[in-house]
ZADO-1210 file (C-alpha; in nm, 4 decimals, padded with zeros to 6 digits):
<atoms>
<atom x="24.0276" y="-03.0564" z="15.9899" code="MET" pos="1"/>
<atom x="24.1002" y="-02.7481" z="16.2097" code="ALA" pos="2"/>
<atom x="24.3840" y="-02.7262" z="16.4621" code="THR" pos="3"/>
<atom x="24.3754" y="-02.5266" z="16.7773" code="LEU" pos="4"/>
<atom x="24.6865" y="-02.4659" z="16.9808" code="THR" pos="5"/>
<atom x="24.7454" y="-02.3026" z="17.3230" code="ALA" pos="6"/>
<atom x="25.0570" y="-02.2756" z="17.5273" code="PRO" pos="7"/>
<atom x="25.1364" y="-02.6121" z="17.6640" code="GLY" pos="8"/>
<atom x="24.8433" y="-02.7859" z="17.4895" code="GLN" pos="9"/>
<atom x="24.7267" y="-02.8873" z="17.1444" code="SER" pos="10"/>
<atom x="24.3916" y="-03.0031" z="17.0135" code="ALA" pos="11"/>
<atom x="24.2801" y="-03.1307" z="16.6773" code="THR" pos="12"/>
<atom x="23.9223" y="-03.1361" z="16.5543" code="PHE" pos="13"/>
<atom x="23.8162" y="-03.3977" z="16.3042" code="GLY" pos="14"/>
<atom x="23.5206" y="-03.5539" z="16.4626" code="GLY" pos="15"/>
<atom x="23.7155" y="-03.6461" z="16.7721" code="THR" pos="16"/>
<atom x="23.8821" y="-03.4207" z="17.0185" code="LEU" pos="17"/>
<atom x="24.2515" y="-03.5061" z="17.1097" code="HIS" pos="18"/>
<atom x="24.4141" y="-03.3025" z="17.3818" code="VAL" pos="19"/>
<atom x="24.7735" y="-03.3457" z="17.4752" code="SER" pos="20"/>
<atom x="25.0184" y="-03.1473" z="17.6819" code="GLU" pos="21"/>
<atom x="25.3765" y="-03.0833" z="17.5921" code="THR" pos="22"/>
<atom x="25.6412" y="-03.2106" z="17.8411" code="HIS" pos="23"/>
<atom x="26.0166" y="-03.1224" z="17.8633" code="THR" pos="24"/>
<atom x="26.2582" y="-03.3967" z="17.9567" code="ILE" pos="25"/>
<atom x="26.6329" y="-03.3617" z="17.9980" code="THR" pos="26"/>
<atom x="26.8457" y="-03.6680" z="17.9578" code="VAL" pos="27"/>
<atom x="27.2146" y="-03.7003" z="18.0478" code="LEU" pos="28"/>
<atom x="27.3755" y="-03.9670" z="17.8289" code="VAL" pos="29"/>
<atom x="27.7267" y="-04.0926" z="17.7531" code="ASN" pos="30"/>
<atom x="27.8836" y="-03.8939" z="17.4726" code="ASN" pos="31"/>
<atom x="27.9245" y="-04.1877" z="17.2296" code="GLU" pos="32"/>
<atom x="27.8360" y="-04.2562" z="16.8718" code="PRO" pos="33"/>
<atom x="27.4908" y="-04.4056" z="16.8232" code="GLY" pos="34"/>
<atom x="27.3359" y="-04.2881" z="17.1486" code="VAL" pos="35"/>
<atom x="27.1109" y="-04.0267" z="16.9771" code="LEU" pos="36"/>
<atom x="26.9879" y="-04.3044" z="16.7364" code="ALA" pos="37"/>
<atom x="26.9005" y="-04.5333" z="17.0308" code="ARG" pos="38"/>
<atom x="26.7104" y="-04.2680" z="17.2183" code="VAL" pos="39"/>
<atom x="26.5233" y="-04.1439" z="16.9090" code="SER" pos="40"/>
<atom x="26.4619" y="-04.5050" z="16.8150" code="GLY" pos="41"/>
<atom x="26.2918" y="-04.5673" z="17.1512" code="LEU" pos="42"/>
<atom x="26.0448" y="-04.2837" z="17.0772" code="PHE" pos="43"/>
<atom x="25.9828" y="-04.4137" z="16.7261" code="ALA" pos="44"/>
<atom x="25.9212" y="-04.7801" z="16.8429" code="ARG" pos="45"/>
<atom x="25.6674" y="-04.6559" z="17.0970" code="ARG" pos="46"/>
<atom x="25.4963" y="-04.4285" z="16.8518" code="GLY" pos="47"/>
<atom x="25.5713" y="-04.1120" z="17.0405" code="TYR" pos="48"/>
<atom x="25.6396" y="-03.7940" z="16.8465" code="ASN" pos="49"/>
<atom x="25.9443" y="-03.5810" z="16.9381" code="ILE" pos="50"/>
<atom x="25.8316" y="-03.2081" z="16.8994" code="GLU" pos="51"/>
<atom x="26.1771" y="-03.0760" z="16.9787" code="SER" pos="52"/>
<atom x="26.5220" y="-03.2237" z="17.0356" code="LEU" pos="53"/>
<atom x="26.8362" y="-03.0441" z="17.1332" code="THR" pos="54"/>
<atom x="27.1665" y="-03.2152" z="17.2081" code="VAL" pos="55"/>
<atom x="27.4775" y="-03.0494" z="17.3411" code="SER" pos="56"/>
<atom x="27.7928" y="-03.1463" z="17.5294" code="ILE" pos="57"/>
<atom x="27.8226" y="-03.0643" z="17.9018" code="THR" pos="58"/>
<atom x="28.1277" y="-02.9434" z="18.0947" code="ASP" pos="59"/>
<atom x="28.2201" y="-03.3098" z="18.1198" code="ASN" pos="60"/>
<atom x="28.3412" y="-03.4221" z="17.7713" code="ALA" pos="61"/>
<atom x="28.2080" y="-03.7701" z="17.8327" code="ASN" pos="62"/>
<atom x="27.8499" y="-03.6569" z="17.8997" code="VAL" pos="63"/>
<atom x="27.5872" y="-03.5013" z="17.6556" code="SER" pos="64"/>
<atom x="27.2636" y="-03.3345" z="17.7501" code="ARG" pos="65"/>
<atom x="26.9536" y="-03.4095" z="17.5433" code="MET" pos="66"/>
<atom x="26.6543" y="-03.1794" z="17.5964" code="THR" pos="67"/>
<atom x="26.3440" y="-03.3422" z="17.4509" code="ILE" pos="68"/>
<atom x="25.9873" y="-03.1959" z="17.4176" code="VAL" pos="69"/>
<atom x="25.7296" y="-03.4551" z="17.3696" code="VAL" pos="70"/>
<atom x="25.3487" y="-03.4411" z="17.3610" code="GLY" pos="71"/>
<atom x="25.1144" y="-03.6571" z="17.5686" code="GLY" pos="72"/>
<atom x="24.9561" y="-03.6909" z="17.9055" code="ASP" pos="73"/>
<atom x="25.1260" y="-03.7760" z="18.2357" code="SER" pos="74"/>
<atom x="25.0965" y="-04.1568" z="18.1641" code="ASP" pos="75"/>
<atom x="25.2929" y="-04.1122" z="17.8395" code="VAL" pos="76"/>
<atom x="25.5542" y="-03.9077" z="18.0207" code="LEU" pos="77"/>
<atom x="25.5861" y="-04.1758" z="18.2938" code="GLU" pos="78"/>
<atom x="25.6223" y="-04.4539" z="18.0288" code="GLN" pos="79"/>
<atom x="25.8838" y="-04.2548" z="17.8337" code="ILE" pos="80"/>
<atom x="26.0960" y="-04.1931" z="18.1507" code="THR" pos="81"/>
<atom x="26.0753" y="-04.5597" z="18.2479" code="LYS" pos="82"/>
<atom x="26.1928" y="-04.6720" z="17.9048" code="GLN" pos="83"/>
<atom x="26.4712" y="-04.4176" z="17.9014" code="LEU" pos="84"/>
<atom x="26.6099" y="-04.5412" z="18.2394" code="HIS" pos="85"/>
<atom x="26.6448" y="-04.8881" z="18.0719" code="LYS" pos="86"/>
<atom x="26.8919" y="-04.7651" z="17.8163" code="LEU" pos="87"/>
<atom x="27.2553" y="-04.8404" z="17.9043" code="LEU" pos="88"/>
<atom x="27.3959" y="-04.5117" z="17.7876" code="ASP" pos="89"/>
<atom x="27.1437" y="-04.3054" z="17.9891" code="VAL" pos="90"/>
<atom x="27.2966" y="-04.1602" z="18.3118" code="ARG" pos="91"/>
<atom x="27.0089" y="-03.9451" z="18.4442" code="LYS" pos="92"/>
<atom x="26.6520" y="-03.8459" z="18.3375" code="VAL" pos="93"/>
<atom x="26.5049" y="-03.5139" z="18.4530" code="TYR" pos="94"/>
<atom x="26.1206" y="-03.4676" z="18.4256" code="ASP" pos="95"/>
<atom x="26.0169" y="-03.1027" z="18.4441" code="TYR" pos="96"/>
<atom x="25.6541" y="-03.1904" z="18.5079" code="LEU" pos="97"/>
<atom x="25.6203" y="-03.0142" z="18.8400" code="ASP" pos="98"/>
<atom x="25.9272" y="-02.7912" z="18.8200" code="THR" pos="99"/>
<atom x="25.9048" y="-02.4273" z="18.7197" code="PRO" pos="100"/>
<atom x="26.1291" y="-02.3577" z="18.4165" code="MET" pos="101"/>
<atom x="26.2136" y="-02.0957" z="18.1705" code="LEU" pos="102"/>
<atom x="26.1673" y="-02.1792" z="17.7994" code="ALA" pos="103"/>
<atom x="26.3025" y="-01.9633" z="17.5177" code="ARG" pos="104"/>
<atom x="26.2718" y="-01.9743" z="17.1442" code="GLU" pos="105"/>
<atom x="26.4984" y="-01.8291" z="16.8771" code="LEU" pos="106"/>
<atom x="26.4194" y="-01.7251" z="16.5283" code="ALA" pos="107"/>
<atom x="26.6455" y="-01.6245" z="16.2465" code="LEU" pos="108"/>
<atom x="26.4590" y="-01.4013" z="15.9991" code="ILE" pos="109"/>
<atom x="26.5947" y="-01.2668" z="15.6753" code="LYS" pos="110"/>
<atom x="26.4371" y="-00.9429" z="15.5580" code="VAL" pos="111"/>
<atom x="26.4823" y="-00.8082" z="15.2031" code="ASN" pos="112"/>
<atom x="26.4641" y="-00.4335" z="15.1959" code="ALA" pos="113"/>
</atoms>
């Protein structure tokens, strides 16, 4: 099985072609124990794979920001955002589908000389 990846898209060849885009979602949630488990459990129950997850506190100590990168088409993204809005601890869901954004990556590399 060969895998081909391009920025924002991935495809797997094994007899069938599967193409999915990556989407970035930011969720503002209450800063309480168990919220991360409930949000990640929602993805697991629906069978969606979280490609990247970053959680940090905001300037308000009662609110945390979750930045989630998930693969799928626009229907998957719409379903995820609807399900996230149903959770009690979720305050706001931002979908960056049509919004220009800057994405950065960080790598820590140890070199033995």
